[in-house]
C-alpha positions, 0 to 999 in steps of 0.5 A: 635494176628490176629483178624477178626471183622465182621461188623466193620464199624458201631457204635461199630465196629469203636469204637473197631477198635479204641480201638485195634489200640494201643493194642500191643497184636493185630498184625493185624485186618481184618474188614469185612463189607457189603460195603468197607469204604475209611478209613484205621484204624491202623493194619486193612485191609478190606474185603467185605462180606455178612454174609448171603452168603459169604465164611466166613471160608475163611476169618476166616482162621488163625484168633486167634479171631472173633468178630461178630458185624454184625446185621440188624435193617432195613428193619423193613418191611422185616422180612425174610431179617432181620432173614436171616442176624441176625439169619442165618447170625450169625449161619453161623459166628459160623459155620465158626469159628468152621470150621476155628478152631478159638480159640475165639469167641466174640459175640455182644448180647444185653440187648434185649436178656433178658426175661421180668424183674424188673425195680426196681433192677438190674439182673445179667447174669443168667437172662433168655434170651428168649426175648420180643416176640413182638420185632423182635430184641429181638426175634432174639437176644434170638434165637441167644443166644440159637444157641450159647448155642448149639455151645458152648456145641458142641465146648468146645475148643472155648472160647466164650464171649457174651457182653450184652450192653444197648443202645449204643451211640456216636456222630459219630453214630448219623445220622445212629441212626436217620436213623435207628430209627427216619427216614427222617422226624425228623429235626435235630434242634429239638433234640438239648438238651435244645431245646427238650420241653417235655419228655414223662413220661411213666410208666415203662420206665427205660433203660440203656445206654453206650458210644460206645467207652466204649463198644469198650474197653470192646470188647478189654478187652474180646479179650486179656483176657482168660474170657468166658461167658456173660457180662452185659455192662451199665453205670450209671445212669439208665435213666428214665423220671425224669432223662431225663427231668433234663438232657435235660432241658425238662418238663415231660408229663404223657402219657400211654404206650398204647397211645405211642404204638398206635401212634408208630404203626400208624406212622410206618404203614403210613411210617412216621418213620421206627420203629415198636412198638416192640421197645417200648415193649422191652424198657418197658420189659427188666430188669435193668442190673447189670454190676458187672461181667464186672467190676470184671472179665474184669476190665471194667469201663465206662469212660462216664456216660449214660447221657453224652452218650445220650447228645453226641448222641443228640448233634451229631444229631443236628449238623448232625455229622457222620463218614466216614464209609458207615453206619455212613456217614451223607450223606448216606441218600442222598440230603435232605434225598431223599434216605431215603424217597425213601427206603420206610422208613423201607422197605429197607436199604437207 
């Protein structure tokens, strides 16, 4: 099997390449990335390409499967660029799969594609995917799901799989996640577990997380099987303020979602951090997912709990951990994070 991974150098891409290395049914991997890394994972060759402009059909020619992971979270202040990469870039990937006659497509969807839903029970993959409208990430994920619906109807010969994970963490991705969501002004030492003094107890804050390597394993299973359709991916337990406080050794402080949203909005406008308030809206709005289908149809079982994944992320942030690919490189923000500050804190990629 020849596999093409679009967006192979990020959080999930590196975990997928790691999972595919020992897989006997995979003979070769083409990793497509915006910037070529120096590392050489097993069976992998590299190609530099932008999903919004490259001749993707050329790269997909002869592939047995394409995994589409490429997605932009920054620059959060440039909506046109985000849509160009996320929505139109995904459309171009799907069109290239069709034109190159690739028999299988595995797409990285997300819990963010779901419409508002319950926090007191878990929903399966049939829950509507119309997104949370105040979140650009959620809107884009929902729109791409709709594009993929049409693609699947028009190209029944292509086996289409959509994986919908919760928040994805690993230590090696900690500095990338910090850059994308917290920005340059968050000191590493403040995020070490047992040093975090308080957890905001926001009503309705319940979310799911999963370790990146467990997600990489789910992609491997999707590639080597004959399954199709959507699969939720989340580890236990569901995380909420009491769970977070216990896991981190912190105390809860009650605060309203309105206050937190206002603070997020002001700090984003002042360029103190790169995350607009739609991310909070999404966290409070999306439903809790049931991962039973992934367990039964894919044979997927996460090896890490959600608490373990979160602790590994925070330990990695505190230690300044990263990896050697451009997105995960802990030095990507420049000395003293000058490059991140110079990027406008969400105005462009550092």
